[in-house]
C-alpha positions as CSV (number, residue, x, y, z in Angstrom):
1,M,0.0,0.0,0.0
2,T,1.3,3.5,-1.0
3,A,2.3,5.6,2.0
4,P,0.1,8.9,2.1
5,E,3.2,11.1,1.9
6,D,4.0,9.5,-1.4
7,D,0.8,10.9,-3.0
8,L,1.1,14.5,-1.9
9,E,2.1,15.9,-5.3
10,V,-1.0,17.0,-7.2
11,G,-1.4,16.5,-10.9
12,V,0.6,14.9,-13.7
13,G,4.0,15.5,-15.2
14,P,4.9,16.3,-18.8
15,W,2.9,14.5,-21.5
16,P,4.5,11.2,-22.4
17,G,4.8,10.4,-26.1
18,P,3.5,12.3,-29.1
19,W,1.4,15.4,-28.3
20,P,-2.3,15.3,-29.0
21,D,-3.5,17.2,-32.0
22,D,-6.2,19.1,-30.1
23,P,-6.5,22.9,-29.7
24,R,-7.8,22.5,-26.2
25,Y,-4.4,21.4,-24.9
26,D,-1.8,23.9,-23.7
27,P,1.7,23.4,-25.1
28,D,3.2,24.7,-21.9
29,L,1.3,22.2,-19.7
30,L,2.0,19.5,-22.1
31,R,5.7,20.2,-21.9
32,N,6.0,21.0,-18.2
33,G,3.2,19.0,-16.6
34,D,-0.1,20.1,-15.0
35,R,-0.1,20.7,-11.2
36,R,-3.4,22.7,-11.2
37,N,-6.3,22.2,-9.0
38,V,-8.5,20.7,-11.7
39,V,-10.2,17.3,-12.1
40,D,-8.4,14.8,-14.4
41,R,-10.8,15.4,-17.2
42,Y,-9.2,18.9,-17.7
43,R,-5.5,17.9,-17.4
44,Y,-3.4,19.8,-19.8
45,W,-6.3,21.9,-21.1
46,R,-6.0,25.6,-21.7
47,R,-7.9,27.7,-19.0
48,E,-10.1,29.1,-21.7
49,A,-11.0,25.7,-23.0
50,V,-11.9,24.5,-19.4
51,V,-14.2,27.6,-18.9
52,A,-15.9,27.1,-22.3
53,D,-16.6,23.5,-21.5
54,L,-18.0,24.3,-18.0
55,D,-20.2,27.0,-19.6
56,E,-22.0,24.3,-21.6
57,E,-23.2,22.7,-18.3
58,R,-23.5,25.4,-15.7
59,H,-26.5,25.2,-13.5
60,D,-29.1,27.8,-13.1
61,F,-28.5,29.1,-9.7
62,H,-26.3,32.1,-8.9
63,V,-24.6,32.9,-5.6
64,A,-24.1,36.5,-4.2
65,I,-22.1,37.5,-1.2
66,E,-21.7,40.8,0.6
67,N,-18.2,42.1,0.9
68,W,-18.1,45.2,3.1
69,Q,-15.2,44.1,5.3
70,H,-13.0,41.9,3.1
71,D,-14.5,38.8,4.3
72,F,-12.1,35.8,4.2
73,N,-15.1,33.6,3.5
74,I,-15.6,34.9,0.0
75,G,-12.7,32.7,-1.4
76,S,-14.3,29.6,0.0
77,V,-17.7,30.5,-1.4
78,V,-16.2,30.9,-4.9
79,R,-14.4,27.6,-4.6
80,T,-17.6,25.9,-3.6
81,A,-19.6,27.6,-6.4
82,N,-17.1,26.2,-8.8
83,A,-17.5,22.7,-7.3
84,F,-21.2,22.9,-7.7
85,L,-21.1,24.6,-11.1
86,A,-22.9,27.9,-10.2
87,R,-23.8,30.1,-13.2
88,E,-22.1,33.1,-11.5
89,V,-20.9,34.4,-8.3
90,H,-21.7,38.0,-7.5
91,V,-19.6,40.0,-5.0
92,V,-21.6,42.9,-3.5
93,G,-19.7,45.8,-2.0
94,R,-16.0,46.2,-2.2
95,R,-14.4,45.1,-5.5
96,R,-11.4,43.6,-4.0
97,W,-12.0,40.4,-2.2
98,N,-9.8,37.8,-0.4
99,R,-9.0,35.2,-3.0
100,R,-6.8,32.9,-0.8
101,G,-9.6,30.5,0.0
102,A,-10.7,30.2,-3.8
103,M,-7.5,28.1,-4.4
104,V,-7.4,29.6,-8.0
105,T,-10.9,28.4,-8.8
106,D,-11.9,31.9,-9.7
107,R,-10.0,31.4,-13.0
108,Y,-12.8,29.0,-14.0
109,Q,-15.8,30.6,-12.3
110,H,-17.5,33.7,-13.6
111,V,-17.4,36.4,-11.0
112,R,-19.5,39.7,-11.3
113,H,-19.2,42.8,-9.1
114,H,-22.0,45.0,-7.9
115,P,-21.2,48.1,-5.9
116,D,-24.2,47.7,-3.6
117,V,-27.4,45.6,-3.0
118,E,-29.4,48.0,-5.1
119,A,-27.3,47.2,-8.1
120,L,-27.6,43.4,-7.5
121,A,-31.3,43.6,-7.1
122,A,-31.7,45.7,-10.3
123,W,-29.5,43.1,-12.2
124,A,-31.5,40.2,-10.8
125,G,-34.8,41.9,-11.6
126,E,-33.7,42.3,-15.3
127,Q,-33.0,38.6,-15.4
128,G,-36.1,37.5,-13.7
129,L,-34.2,35.9,-10.9
130,P,-35.5,36.0,-7.3
131,L,-33.1,36.9,-4.5
132,L,-33.2,34.2,-1.8
133,G,-31.3,35.1,1.4
134,V,-29.7,32.5,3.5
135,D,-29.5,33.5,7.2
136,N,-31.1,32.5,10.5
137,L,-33.2,35.7,10.8
138,P,-36.6,36.2,12.5
139,G,-39.3,35.2,9.9
140,S,-36.9,33.0,7.8
141,V,-38.3,29.8,6.4
142,P,-36.5,26.4,6.6
143,L,-34.2,25.7,3.7
144,E,-34.8,22.0,4.3
145,T,-38.6,22.3,3.4
146,Y,-38.4,25.3,1.1
147,D,-39.1,24.6,-2.8
148,L,-36.1,26.2,-4.3
149,P,-36.7,27.5,-7.8
150,R,-34.4,26.3,-10.5
151,A,-33.3,29.8,-11.5
152,C,-32.4,32.0,-8.5
153,V,-29.7,33.9,-6.6
154,L,-28.7,32.6,-3.2
155,V,-27.6,35.6,-1.1
156,F,-25.2,35.4,1.8
157,G,-24.1,38.1,4.2
158,Q,-20.7,38.6,5.8
159,E,-19.3,36.5,8.5
160,G,-20.5,37.9,11.8
161,P,-23.2,40.3,11.0
162,G,-24.9,38.1,8.3
163,L,-27.2,39.7,5.7
164,S,-27.4,43.4,5.8
165,R,-30.7,45.1,6.3
166,E,-30.6,46.2,2.7
167,A,-30.0,42.7,1.4
168,W,-32.7,41.3,3.8
169,K,-35.3,43.7,2.4
170,A,-34.3,43.0,-1.2
171,C,-34.8,39.2,-0.9
172,T,-38.1,37.4,-1.8
173,D,-37.5,35.0,1.1
174,V,-34.9,34.4,3.7
175,L,-34.0,30.8,4.3
176,S,-32.7,29.4,7.5
177,I,-30.4,26.3,8.0
178,A,-31.4,23.9,10.8
179,Q,-29.0,23.8,13.7
180,Y,-29.1,21.8,16.8
181,G,-26.0,22.9,18.8
182,S,-25.1,25.8,21.0
183,T,-23.6,28.1,18.4
184,R,-25.8,30.9,17.1
185,S,-24.6,30.4,13.5
186,I,-22.3,28.6,11.1
187,N,-19.9,30.6,9.0
188,A,-20.9,32.1,5.6
189,G,-18.6,29.6,3.8
190,A,-20.3,26.6,5.4
191,A,-23.8,28.1,4.9
192,A,-23.1,28.6,1.3
193,A,-22.0,25.1,0.8
194,V,-25.2,23.7,2.6
195,A,-27.4,25.9,0.5
196,M,-25.8,25.1,-2.9
197,H,-25.9,21.3,-2.0
198,A,-29.6,21.7,-1.4
199,W,-30.1,23.1,-4.9
200,V,-28.0,20.3,-6.4
201,R,-30.0,17.7,-4.5
202,R,-33.3,19.2,-5.6
203,Y,-32.4,19.4,-9.3
204,Q,-29.7,16.8,-9.9
205,F,-30.9,14.0,-7.7
206,D,-34.4,14.2,-6.3
207,Q,-36.0,15.0,-9.7
208,H,-34.5,11.7,-11.0
209,A,-35.5,9.6,-8.1
210,G,-38.0,6.8,-8.8
């Protein structure tokens, strides 16, 4: 059995043998190897080719997160949105955001900026997309029993304060995540993962059941 430390290097080395005759492949990656954080299907592909292929399959939900205090959770939200193939991520507030947690997945995920909640709401209205907040606020409804629409924007607040009052008022509904321990809330990155997975289960699994 291979020791765990022997498998720490991610990716693959230089392409062995004749190079493939396919414009999706990147000559530099073929020559030097591909150590990127991508699934094996995309090994040696150009970044633009990966994005184009993902665009053919992206899901109909969007994710928005408020960014007033340079929240470190935004990077992990982007990474999770990439994993669940969100249509777009919308950063609301400050344009600059902490990319460390994204693990370079923002290269493959469409990220749009809005200066404030009003701009996000205007954009969503033009697209016919409801804004659905995710926060344990008074009057919120359980995510676990809510009939998520296929096309929507899941909106998250910042770590600590949660959804701003402006975002709360702009949302069609606010959804809460069931909790059973002593903590008042889970962090924004974890909440985003739970909500995105709820959409994936609803539209990628439950609809095919039976």
